[in-house]
N, C-alpha and C positions, 0 to 999 in steps of 0.2 A: 236724538243722539247727541251726546255731549261733545263740546268743542275739542276736548282732549282726544276723544276717540276718532273724530274726523281728522285731526292732525296726524294721529298715529297711522291711519290708513293712507293718508296722503304721503307720509314719509316712506311707507313700504312701497307704494307705487312709484315714487320718484327714484328710490333706490334700485328697483327692478329695471326701470328705464335706463338709468345711468349704467347699471351693470351690463345690460344688453349692448348699449352703445360702446362701452369700453371693450367688450369682447369683439365687436365688429371692427373697431379700430385696430385691435391687436391682430386680428386675422388678416389684415391687409399687408402687414409688414413682410411676412414670408411669401406672399403671393406675387408671382411674376407679371401678372396682367395689369400693370399700371399704364403701359402704352402698348399699342398693338398696330401691326402693319402687315399687309399682305402684298407680296411681290410676285408677279407672273401673270400672264394672260391665258395660259393653257393650264387646265386643271391638273394634268399629270406633273407639271413642273412648278407648281405653286409652292412658295415658301412663306412661312409665317414668322415674323420677327416680333418679339415682345420683351419687355424689360421692366425693371422696378428700381428701387433705390440702391440695390446691391449688385445686380448682375444683368447681363444681356443673354437672351436665349433665342434659339432658332429651331424650327421644326418644319418638316416637309410632309407631303401627302402620303409617304410610305410609313409614317408613324415614328420616324427617327427624330429625336430631339437632342439638343445639346445646349448646355448653359455654361457661361464663362463669367467669373467674377471680374469686377473692374481691376485692371492690373496694378494701378498705383493710386493710393489714397491722396497723395499730395498733388497729383496731376489732375484731379477732378475739379470741376468748376465750383465756385462758392455757392451757387444755387443748390447744387446737390448736397453739399455739406449742411446747409441751412435746413433743407427738407429733412435730412436724416436726424438732425438735432431736435427739430420740432416734433417729429414723429415719436422719437424716444421719450421726449418730455411728456407728450400726451399719454403714453403708456404708463410712465412712472407716476405722474400726478393722478391719473385715474385710479391706480392701485391704492395710493394713500387716501384718496377721497373715499373709496369704499370702506377702508378701515375706520376712518373718522366717523363716517355716517353710521356704520354698524355700532360703534361705541356710543354715539349720542342719540340713537333712535329711542323712542319711548317704549317700543315693544321689547327691546333687548334688556333693559334695566341693568346695564353694566355700569353706567356713570353714577354720579352723586345726585345732587338736587336737580329739579326741573330746569332751573336757569343754567346750571352747568352743562346739562345734556343739550340744551338748546344751543348754547355757544359752541359746543363740539360739533353738533350737526351743521351749524352755520359755517364753521371752518371746512367741514366736508363738502358742503355745497359750493363754497368758493373754489376749493381744489378741483371739483368736477367742472366748474366753469373754465378754469385755466386749462384743464385737459381738453375740453371741447373746443376751445378757441385755438389751441395749438394744433389739434387735428384739422380744424376747418381751414386754418391758414396754410397748412401743408398741402392738402388736396386742392384747394383753390389756386394756390401758387403753381403747383404742378400742372393743373388743367389749363391755366392761363398761358403758360409757356408752350404747351403742346398745341393749343388752338392758335396761338400767334404764329408759330412756325408753320402750321398747316395752311393758314390763310395768307402767308407772306409769299407773293409771287417771285421774289428774289432769293428765296431760300432754296438752294440747290441740293442740299443733302436729303437723305431719305426722310420722308414725312410719316409721322405716326398719328394714331387716333387714340382717344381715351379708352382705357381698359376698364374692366368690371371693378377692379379694386378701388378706383377713384370714387365711383358711385356708392360702393359699400362704405367707404370711409366718410363720405358726406352724410349718409344716413346715420352712422354711429356718432358723428360729431353733433348732429342735430339732437339726437337723444341725450347726449351728455349735457349740452347747453340748456335744453328745455328742463330736464330733471334737476340740474344744478340750480337753475334760476328759481324754480318753485321752492326747492329746499332752502335756498338762501333767504327768500322772501318771508316764509312762515317762521323759520327758526330765528331769523334776525328780529322779527316782530316780537317774538317771545323772549329771546335772550338778551337783546339790546334795547333797553327802555329808551323812550324818547326824551328829549331835553326838557320838555315841560314836566314830565313825571319826575325826573331827577331834581329839577329846581324846586318843585313842590315838596319833595322828600327832604331836601336840605333845609328849606326854610321852615318846614314843620319841626325838624329836629332842633333847629336854632330856637324856635318859639318854645318848645318843650323845655329846653335848657334854661331859658329866661324865666319861665313860669315856675320851674322847680326851685330856682334860686329865690324867687319871691314867695314860695310856699303856697302856690295856688293850684297844684296838680296832685290828684290822688289817683293811683292806678286802680282800674276796675277789673272785674273778672273777664270781661269780653275782650281784653287785650288793648282797648283804646284808653285814652286818658280823659277823664272828666275834669273840667275846669271848675274849681270851687273857690269861692271867695271866703276869706276869713270872717268869722262871725263878729269879731270885734271891730272890723273895718266897716265904715259906712258905705252904703251902695253909691256908686258913682256911675251914672249913665253915660257920661261923656268921656269915660276912660278909654274906650276903644277909638273914639275920635282923636284923642290926644296921643294915642300910641299907634302909629302906622305899622309898626312891626307886628302888633297883635292882629291888625286887620289882615296883613299878609299871611299870618299864620292860620287865621280862620279860613281864609280863601283856599290855602293849600290843603287844610284838613278836609274841607268840602270836596276838593278835587280828588283827594285820595279815596274818600268814600265813594266817589263816582267810579273810580277804577275798581 
């Protein structure tokens, strides 16, 4: 199987992974079960309290439930505002990461050249990484606060436990981070050449320009340049030793042939 085919299937798998992670992160925003608490020692009088980033809810054993939005936005703590902002950023960046990845994937054939598509995919992978880290910070910060209050013996208010939405968000964030990391690695390897390859390319172009000016290069049908000496000039075996720029050009030409 060719390397391009392997990369194409890898991109499809990473895109599916990131898409599933983004859907899981989005599903946690309207879910009320970020925190959960049960109050009451008798089954008939048990009340369940649960809340999320936007509202507080209560339900009892009779099946009656009621939810109430937070009354004032300005009165909320900075912790809640930061979690809201990070959660929304995770959703938005995940959406744009999906768009960029779809445009740059090899199987869609929407973009231009292979290098341009690889760079677009690289941007999509970075965007997925940002989305995953925003979600991971949100759920980890929320869980840390809930666990700290639950284990604090001096905390006199009602104590809560972690709800199902936090664990779902953790799973979605891991999928986003893992898929975005693999996409970034392979697309960056193809779309962003290393410094050694760039240096060899530049010095080879400079060497070609120098030899063109001296009249020593004749283009061939294979796309490479064959170095020919003028017939009227005598052969000089020590020319390469006296010309360090020619030595550097020959080294870079051999490096390009290796690539």
